[in-house]
ZASE-643503 format. One record per residue (C-alpha): residue number from 1; z, x, y. Coordinates in steps of 0.2 Angstrom, whole numbers. Each point is the difference from the previous one (the first is absolute). Example, Ala and Ser with C-alpha at 12.3 -4.5 7.8 and 13.67 -1.06 7.14 Angstrom:
<1, <39, 62, -22>>
<2, <-3, 6, 17>>
% end
This chain:
<1, <244, 129, -439>>
<2, <-16, -2, -3>>
<3, <-6, 11, 16>>
<4, <13, 14, -5>>
<5, <-10, 0, -18>>
<6, <-16, 2, 7>>
<7, <4, 12, 12>>
<8, <9, 9, -16>>
<9, <-16, 0, -10>>
<10, <-11, 6, 17>>
<11, <10, 15, 2>>
<12, <0, 4, -20>>
<13, <-19, -2, 1>>
<14, <-2, 12, 14>>
<15, <14, 13, -7>>
<16, <-12, -1, -17>>
<17, <-16, 2, 10>>
<18, <9, 15, 11>>
<19, <5, 9, -16>>
<20, <-16, -3, -8>>
<21, <-11, 7, 13>>
<22, <12, 14, 2>>
<23, <-2, 4, -18>>
<24, <-19, -2, 2>>
<25, <-3, 13, 15>>
<26, <11, 11, -9>>
<27, <-8, 1, -16>>
<28, <-18, -1, 10>>
<29, <5, 15, 9>>
<30, <5, 10, -16>>
<31, <-16, -5, -9>>
<32, <-14, 3, 11>>
<33, <-16, 5, -8>>
<34, <-6, 19, 2>>
<35, <-16, 0, 3>>
<36, <-1, 20, 0>>
<37, <-8, 2, 16>>
<38, <14, 4, 14>>
<39, <-12, 3, 12>>
<40, <-11, -16, -2>>
<41, <16, -9, 1>>
<42, <4, 10, 19>>
<43, <-16, 0, 7>>
<44, <-1, -21, -3>>
<45, <15, -3, 8>>
<46, <0, 14, 15>>
<47, <-17, -9, 3>>
<48, <6, -16, 0>>
<49, <15, 3, 12>>
<50, <-12, 8, 13>>
<51, <-13, -15, -2>>
<52, <14, -11, 4>>
<53, <4, 6, 18>>
<54, <17, 11, -6>>
<55, <-7, 17, 4>>
<56, <-12, 8, 8>>
<57, <1, 16, -10>>
<58, <8, 3, -16>>
<59, <4, 17, -9>>
<60, <10, -2, -17>>
<61, <7, 14, -9>>
<62, <7, -1, -21>>
<63, <7, 14, -11>>
<64, <2, -6, -16>>
<65, <0, 9, -19>>
<66, <-7, 16, 9>>
<67, <-13, -8, 9>>
<68, <-1, 0, 20>>
<69, <-11, -13, 6>>
<70, <-4, -3, 21>>
<71, <-12, -9, 7>>
<72, <-5, -10, 18>>
<73, <-7, -17, 2>>
<74, <-5, -9, 18>>
<75, <-2, 13, 14>>
<76, <10, 11, 10>>
<77, <-6, -9, 17>>
<78, <-8, -14, 4>>
<79, <-14, 7, 10>>
<80, <-4, 15, -13>>
<81, <-1, -10, -18>>
<82, <7, 18, -7>>
<83, <8, -1, -15>>
<84, <18, 6, -1>>
<85, <5, 12, -14>>
<86, <15, 13, -6>>
<87, <0, 8, 18>>
<88, <0, -14, 9>>
<89, <16, 0, 11>>
<90, <9, -18, 4>>
<91, <19, -1, 6>>
<92, <12, -2, -13>>
<93, <12, -9, 11>>
<94, <17, -5, -12>>
<95, <-8, 7, -16>>
<96, <6, 18, 9>>
<97, <18, -7, 2>>
<98, <-1, 9, -19>>
<99, <-3, 16, 8>>
<100, <17, 0, 11>>
<101, <9, -5, -14>>
<102, <-8, 12, -14>>
<103, <5, 15, 14>>
<104, <17, -8, 0>>
<105, <1, 2, -20>>
<106, <-6, 19, 2>>
<107, <13, 4, 16>>
<108, <12, -8, -11>>
<109, <-6, 10, -17>>
<110, <2, 17, 13>>
<111, <18, -5, 4>>
<112, <-4, -3, 20>>
<113, <6, -16, -1>>
<114, <7, -16, -13>>
<115, <-5, -16, 0>>
<116, <17, -6, 3>>
<117, <0, 11, 17>>
<118, <6, -13, 14>>
<119, <-12, 0, 14>>
<120, <12, 1, 14>>
<121, <4, 17, -8>>
<122, <-17, 7, 3>>
<123, <-2, -9, 17>>
<124, <17, 10, 5>>
<125, <1, -1, 20>>
<126, <-18, -7, 0>>
<127, <7, -19, 2>>
<128, <15, -6, -5>>
<129, <-5, -16, -12>>
<130, <9, -16, 1>>
<131, <11, -5, -13>>
<132, <-13, -12, -10>>
<133, <-8, 18, -3>>
<134, <14, 11, -3>>
<135, <-2, -2, -22>>
<136, <-18, 1, 0>>
<137, <-5, 14, -11>>
<138, <-20, 8, -1>>
<139, <-1, -9, -18>>
<140, <3, -16, 8>>
<141, <-15, 4, 13>>
<142, <-11, 6, -14>>
<143, <2, -17, -10>>
<144, <2, -12, 15>>
<145, <15, -5, -4>>
<146, <7, 5, 18>>
<147, <3, -15, 5>>
<148, <-13, 4, 16>>
<149, <-11, -12, 7>>
<150, <-19, 2, -5>>
<151, <-2, 7, 19>>
<152, <15, -3, 13>>
<153, <-4, -14, 14>>
<154, <2, 16, 11>>
<155, <-15, 7, -7>>
<156, <-12, -15, 1>>
<157, <4, -1, 17>>
<158, <-8, 16, 4>>
<159, <-16, -4, -14>>
<160, <-10, -9, 12>>
<161, <-18, 6, -4>>
<162, <-5, -7, -15>>
<163, <-13, 11, -5>>
<164, <13, 14, 2>>
<165, <15, -6, -2>>
<166, <13, 15, -4>>
<167, <-9, 13, 14>>
<168, <14, -6, 13>>
<169, <15, 4, -10>>
<170, <10, 17, 2>>
<171, <13, 8, -10>>
<172, <15, -8, 14>>
<173, <-5, -14, -6>>
<174, <7, 3, -17>>
<175, <15, 6, 8>>
<176, <4, -15, 12>>
<177, <-2, -13, -15>>
<178, <12, 10, -12>>
<179, <13, -1, 15>>
<180, <0, -19, -3>>
<181, <-9, -4, -17>>
<182, <-3, -16, 5>>
<183, <-4, -14, -15>>
<184, <3, 14, -12>>
<185, <8, -9, -17>>
<186, <11, 9, -12>>
<187, <-6, 15, -12>>
<188, <-5, -6, -17>>
<189, <-11, -14, 8>>
<190, <-19, 2, -3>>
<191, <-11, -1, 15>>
<192, <-15, 9, 1>>
<193, <2, 10, 16>>
<194, <-13, 12, 10>>
<195, <15, 4, 11>>
<196, <8, 7, -14>>
<197, <-14, 11, -9>>
<198, <-3, 6, 19>>
<199, <18, 5, 2>>
<200, <-1, 8, -18>>
<201, <-14, 11, 7>>
<202, <8, 5, 16>>
<203, <16, 4, -10>>
<204, <-10, 12, -10>>
<205, <-8, 9, 15>>
<206, <17, 2, 8>>
<207, <9, 6, -19>>
<208, <-15, 12, -4>>
<209, <-4, 6, 20>>
<210, <-18, -3, -5>>
<211, <-11, -18, 10>>
<212, <-4, -11, -15>>
<213, <-19, 2, -3>>
<214, <3, 20, -2>>
<215, <15, -3, -11>>
<216, <-9, -12, -11>>
<217, <-15, 11, -1>>
<218, <10, 16, -5>>
<219, <11, -8, -13>>
<220, <-13, -15, -7>>
<221, <-17, 1, 7>>
<222, <-3, 20, -4>>
<223, <7, 0, -15>>
<224, <-12, -12, -7>>
<225, <-14, 6, 11>>
<226, <-2, -15, 8>>
<227, <-9, 7, 16>>
<228, <-9, -17, 6>>
<229, <17, -8, 3>>
<230, <8, 1, 17>>
<231, <6, -8, 16>>
<232, <-7, 8, 13>>
<233, <-20, 1, 3>>
<234, <-10, 10, 5>>
<235, <-19, 6, 0>>
<236, <1, 6, -18>>
<237, <6, -18, -6>>
<238, <-7, -11, 13>>
<239, <-16, -2, -9>>
<240, <5, -4, -16>>
<241, <10, -15, 6>>
<242, <-8, -18, -2>>
<243, <2, -11, 13>>
<244, <14, -13, -2>>
<245, <-2, -20, 2>>
<246, <13, -13, 4>>
<247, <-2, -14, -12>>
<248, <-12, -10, 11>>
<249, <-11, 12, -2>>
<250, <1, 9, 18>>
<251, <1, 21, 0>>
<252, <15, 6, 4>>
<253, <10, 18, 2>>
<254, <12, 9, -11>>
<255, <18, -4, 4>>
<256, <10, 16, 7>>
<257, <17, 0, 0>>
<258, <12, 16, 6>>
<259, <16, -8, -3>>
<260, <1, -11, -17>>
<261, <-13, 12, -10>>
<262, <9, 0, -16>>
<263, <-2, -17, -1>>
<264, <-18, 1, -3>>
<265, <-13, 12, 12>>
<266, <-10, 10, -13>>
<267, <-18, -2, -3>>
<268, <-9, 5, -18>>
<269, <-14, -2, -10>>
<270, <-2, -4, -18>>
<271, <-2, 17, -7>>
<272, <18, 7, 7>>
<273, <6, -17, -3>>
<274, <-3, 3, -19>>
<275, <8, 18, -1>>
<276, <14, -10, 6>>
<277, <1, -13, -14>>
<278, <-5, 14, -14>>
<279, <18, 9, 7>>
<280, <9, -14, -3>>
<281, <-7, -5, -16>>
<282, <8, 16, -10>>
<283, <14, 9, -1>>
<284, <-7, 17, -1>>
<285, <-18, -2, 11>>
<286, <5, 6, 15>>
<287, <15, 11, 6>>
<288, <7, -13, 8>>
<289, <-4, -14, -11>>
<290, <19, -2, -8>>
<291, <6, -3, 18>>
<292, <-15, -12, 4>>
<293, <3, -11, -15>>
<294, <21, 1, 2>>
<295, <-5, -12, 15>>
<296, <-8, -13, -11>>
<297, <18, -5, -6>>
<298, <9, -16, 3>>
<299, <14, 3, 13>>
<300, <15, -9, 4>>
<301, <-6, -13, -12>>
<302, <-11, -5, 15>>
<303, <-19, -5, 0>>
<304, <-8, 17, 4>>
<305, <1, 19, -7>>
<306, <0, 9, 15>>
<307, <-12, -5, 9>>
<308, <-10, -7, -15>>
<309, <0, -18, -2>>
<310, <5, -7, -19>>
<311, <-9, -13, -7>>
<312, <5, -19, 3>>
<313, <3, -13, -14>>
<314, <-19, -5, 6>>
<315, <-8, 17, -4>>
<316, <9, -1, -16>>
<317, <-6, -15, -4>>
<318, <-17, 7, 2>>
<319, <3, 15, -10>>
<320, <4, 11, 13>>
<321, <15, 5, -7>>
<322, <2, 18, 1>>
<323, <-9, 5, 17>>
<324, <8, 4, 17>>
<325, <-8, -2, 15>>
<326, <-2, -2, 19>>
<327, <-14, -6, 13>>
<328, <-3, 1, 16>>
<329, <-8, -10, 17>>
<330, <-3, 8, 17>>
<331, <-14, -8, 14>>
<332, <-15, 5, -7>>
<333, <3, 6, -20>>
<334, <9, -6, -15>>
<335, <5, 11, -16>>
<336, <8, -4, -17>>
<337, <8, 12, -12>>
<338, <4, -3, -18>>
<339, <9, 12, -13>>
<340, <4, -2, -18>>
<341, <7, 14, -8>>
<342, <4, -7, -18>>
<343, <-18, -5, -1>>
<344, <-7, 15, 11>>
<345, <-10, -7, 12>>
<346, <-2, -1, 18>>
<347, <-9, -8, 14>>
<348, <-4, 2, 17>>
<349, <-10, -13, 12>>
<350, <-3, 3, 18>>
<351, <-9, -14, 12>>
<352, <-5, 2, 16>>
<353, <4, -19, 6>>
<354, <18, -5, 4>>
<355, <2, -13, -15>>
<356, <11, 2, -13>>
<357, <-4, 8, -16>>
<358, <14, -4, -9>>
<359, <-7, -15, -11>>
<360, <-15, 8, -4>>
<361, <8, 17, -3>>
<362, <10, -8, -12>>
<363, <-15, -8, -9>>
<364, <-7, 17, -3>>
<365, <15, 8, -6>>
<366, <0, -13, -14>>
<367, <-20, 3, 0>>
<368, <3, 20, -2>>
<369, <16, -4, -14>>
<370, <-12, -10, -10>>
<371, <-16, 6, -2>>
<372, <-5, 15, -6>>
<373, <-15, 13, 6>>
<374, <-16, -1, -7>>
<375, <-4, 12, -15>>
% end
């Protein structure tokens, strides 16, 4: 009996301490002192991030209270020691999934398709999908609720080049997998799926009769004047691409993908991404803003909008309760994008090292939210 009583007291103490810690963190997060110099706060955190070896070159772009801020830190290349800037181009990786889901919403608003359309109805005679995927819709793909794995085992078996893993995949690989839908869970189960978002991009190609990159350019990038955002690298944009580095600091090439392009194949710069942020902050900012803002809405009572990730309990505890966000990481790059439409600010972080910038990004979101520009 004595031992049971001691255990009960210990549990009570731990519970009280946990609640105390929770309310302390919540209080501190909602009562941050505004030092009234946001730029200095950004500089301090960005320089520390690089000094700790988390990035080689970093560009941070911010929109807040009608002011746009873009600044580079570190270098575009270890061999050149040149500061990156608003025009420096980075691989976005999965952050560009938002371009896929934004294009989906634009096509829905044009009445070209519906979110509830089943993928089998679009694939028609191209492939007979396994019964496991017969009820999967475009909405399931756009919200990671399709039940598809991140990548099928059949894809992983072909991804033998660590420096460029997706390059050997072909469209037939998609169809071969859909015949079995191996390891697919029932719809409604959240599993972040590169395959699912890549399939969505492919389905948009089929429905529109236009190649994925061209379709996104027509529907999204051209209306926003995002002229330095692309998948295909050529002589006009090559010179602006910063060198990417793996997590150990070794140079690595841009990943190429001709099959799951919709999962995250775009490159861009901070100047263009600021245009995307602005278009997602205000309904009447651009001719397509109303459609873009629809993608922020929670779907199917899940954890996402259309592509956008909604704030978790931890995000809310830190005060970031109104944001929608996404991140990305490829062989030599990482990115983070967050928008708070309620409080009218947004941030883009681009890095040329394959180390996740999400935690850093969330800290920066808190800084942007709590600090004001120097008067």
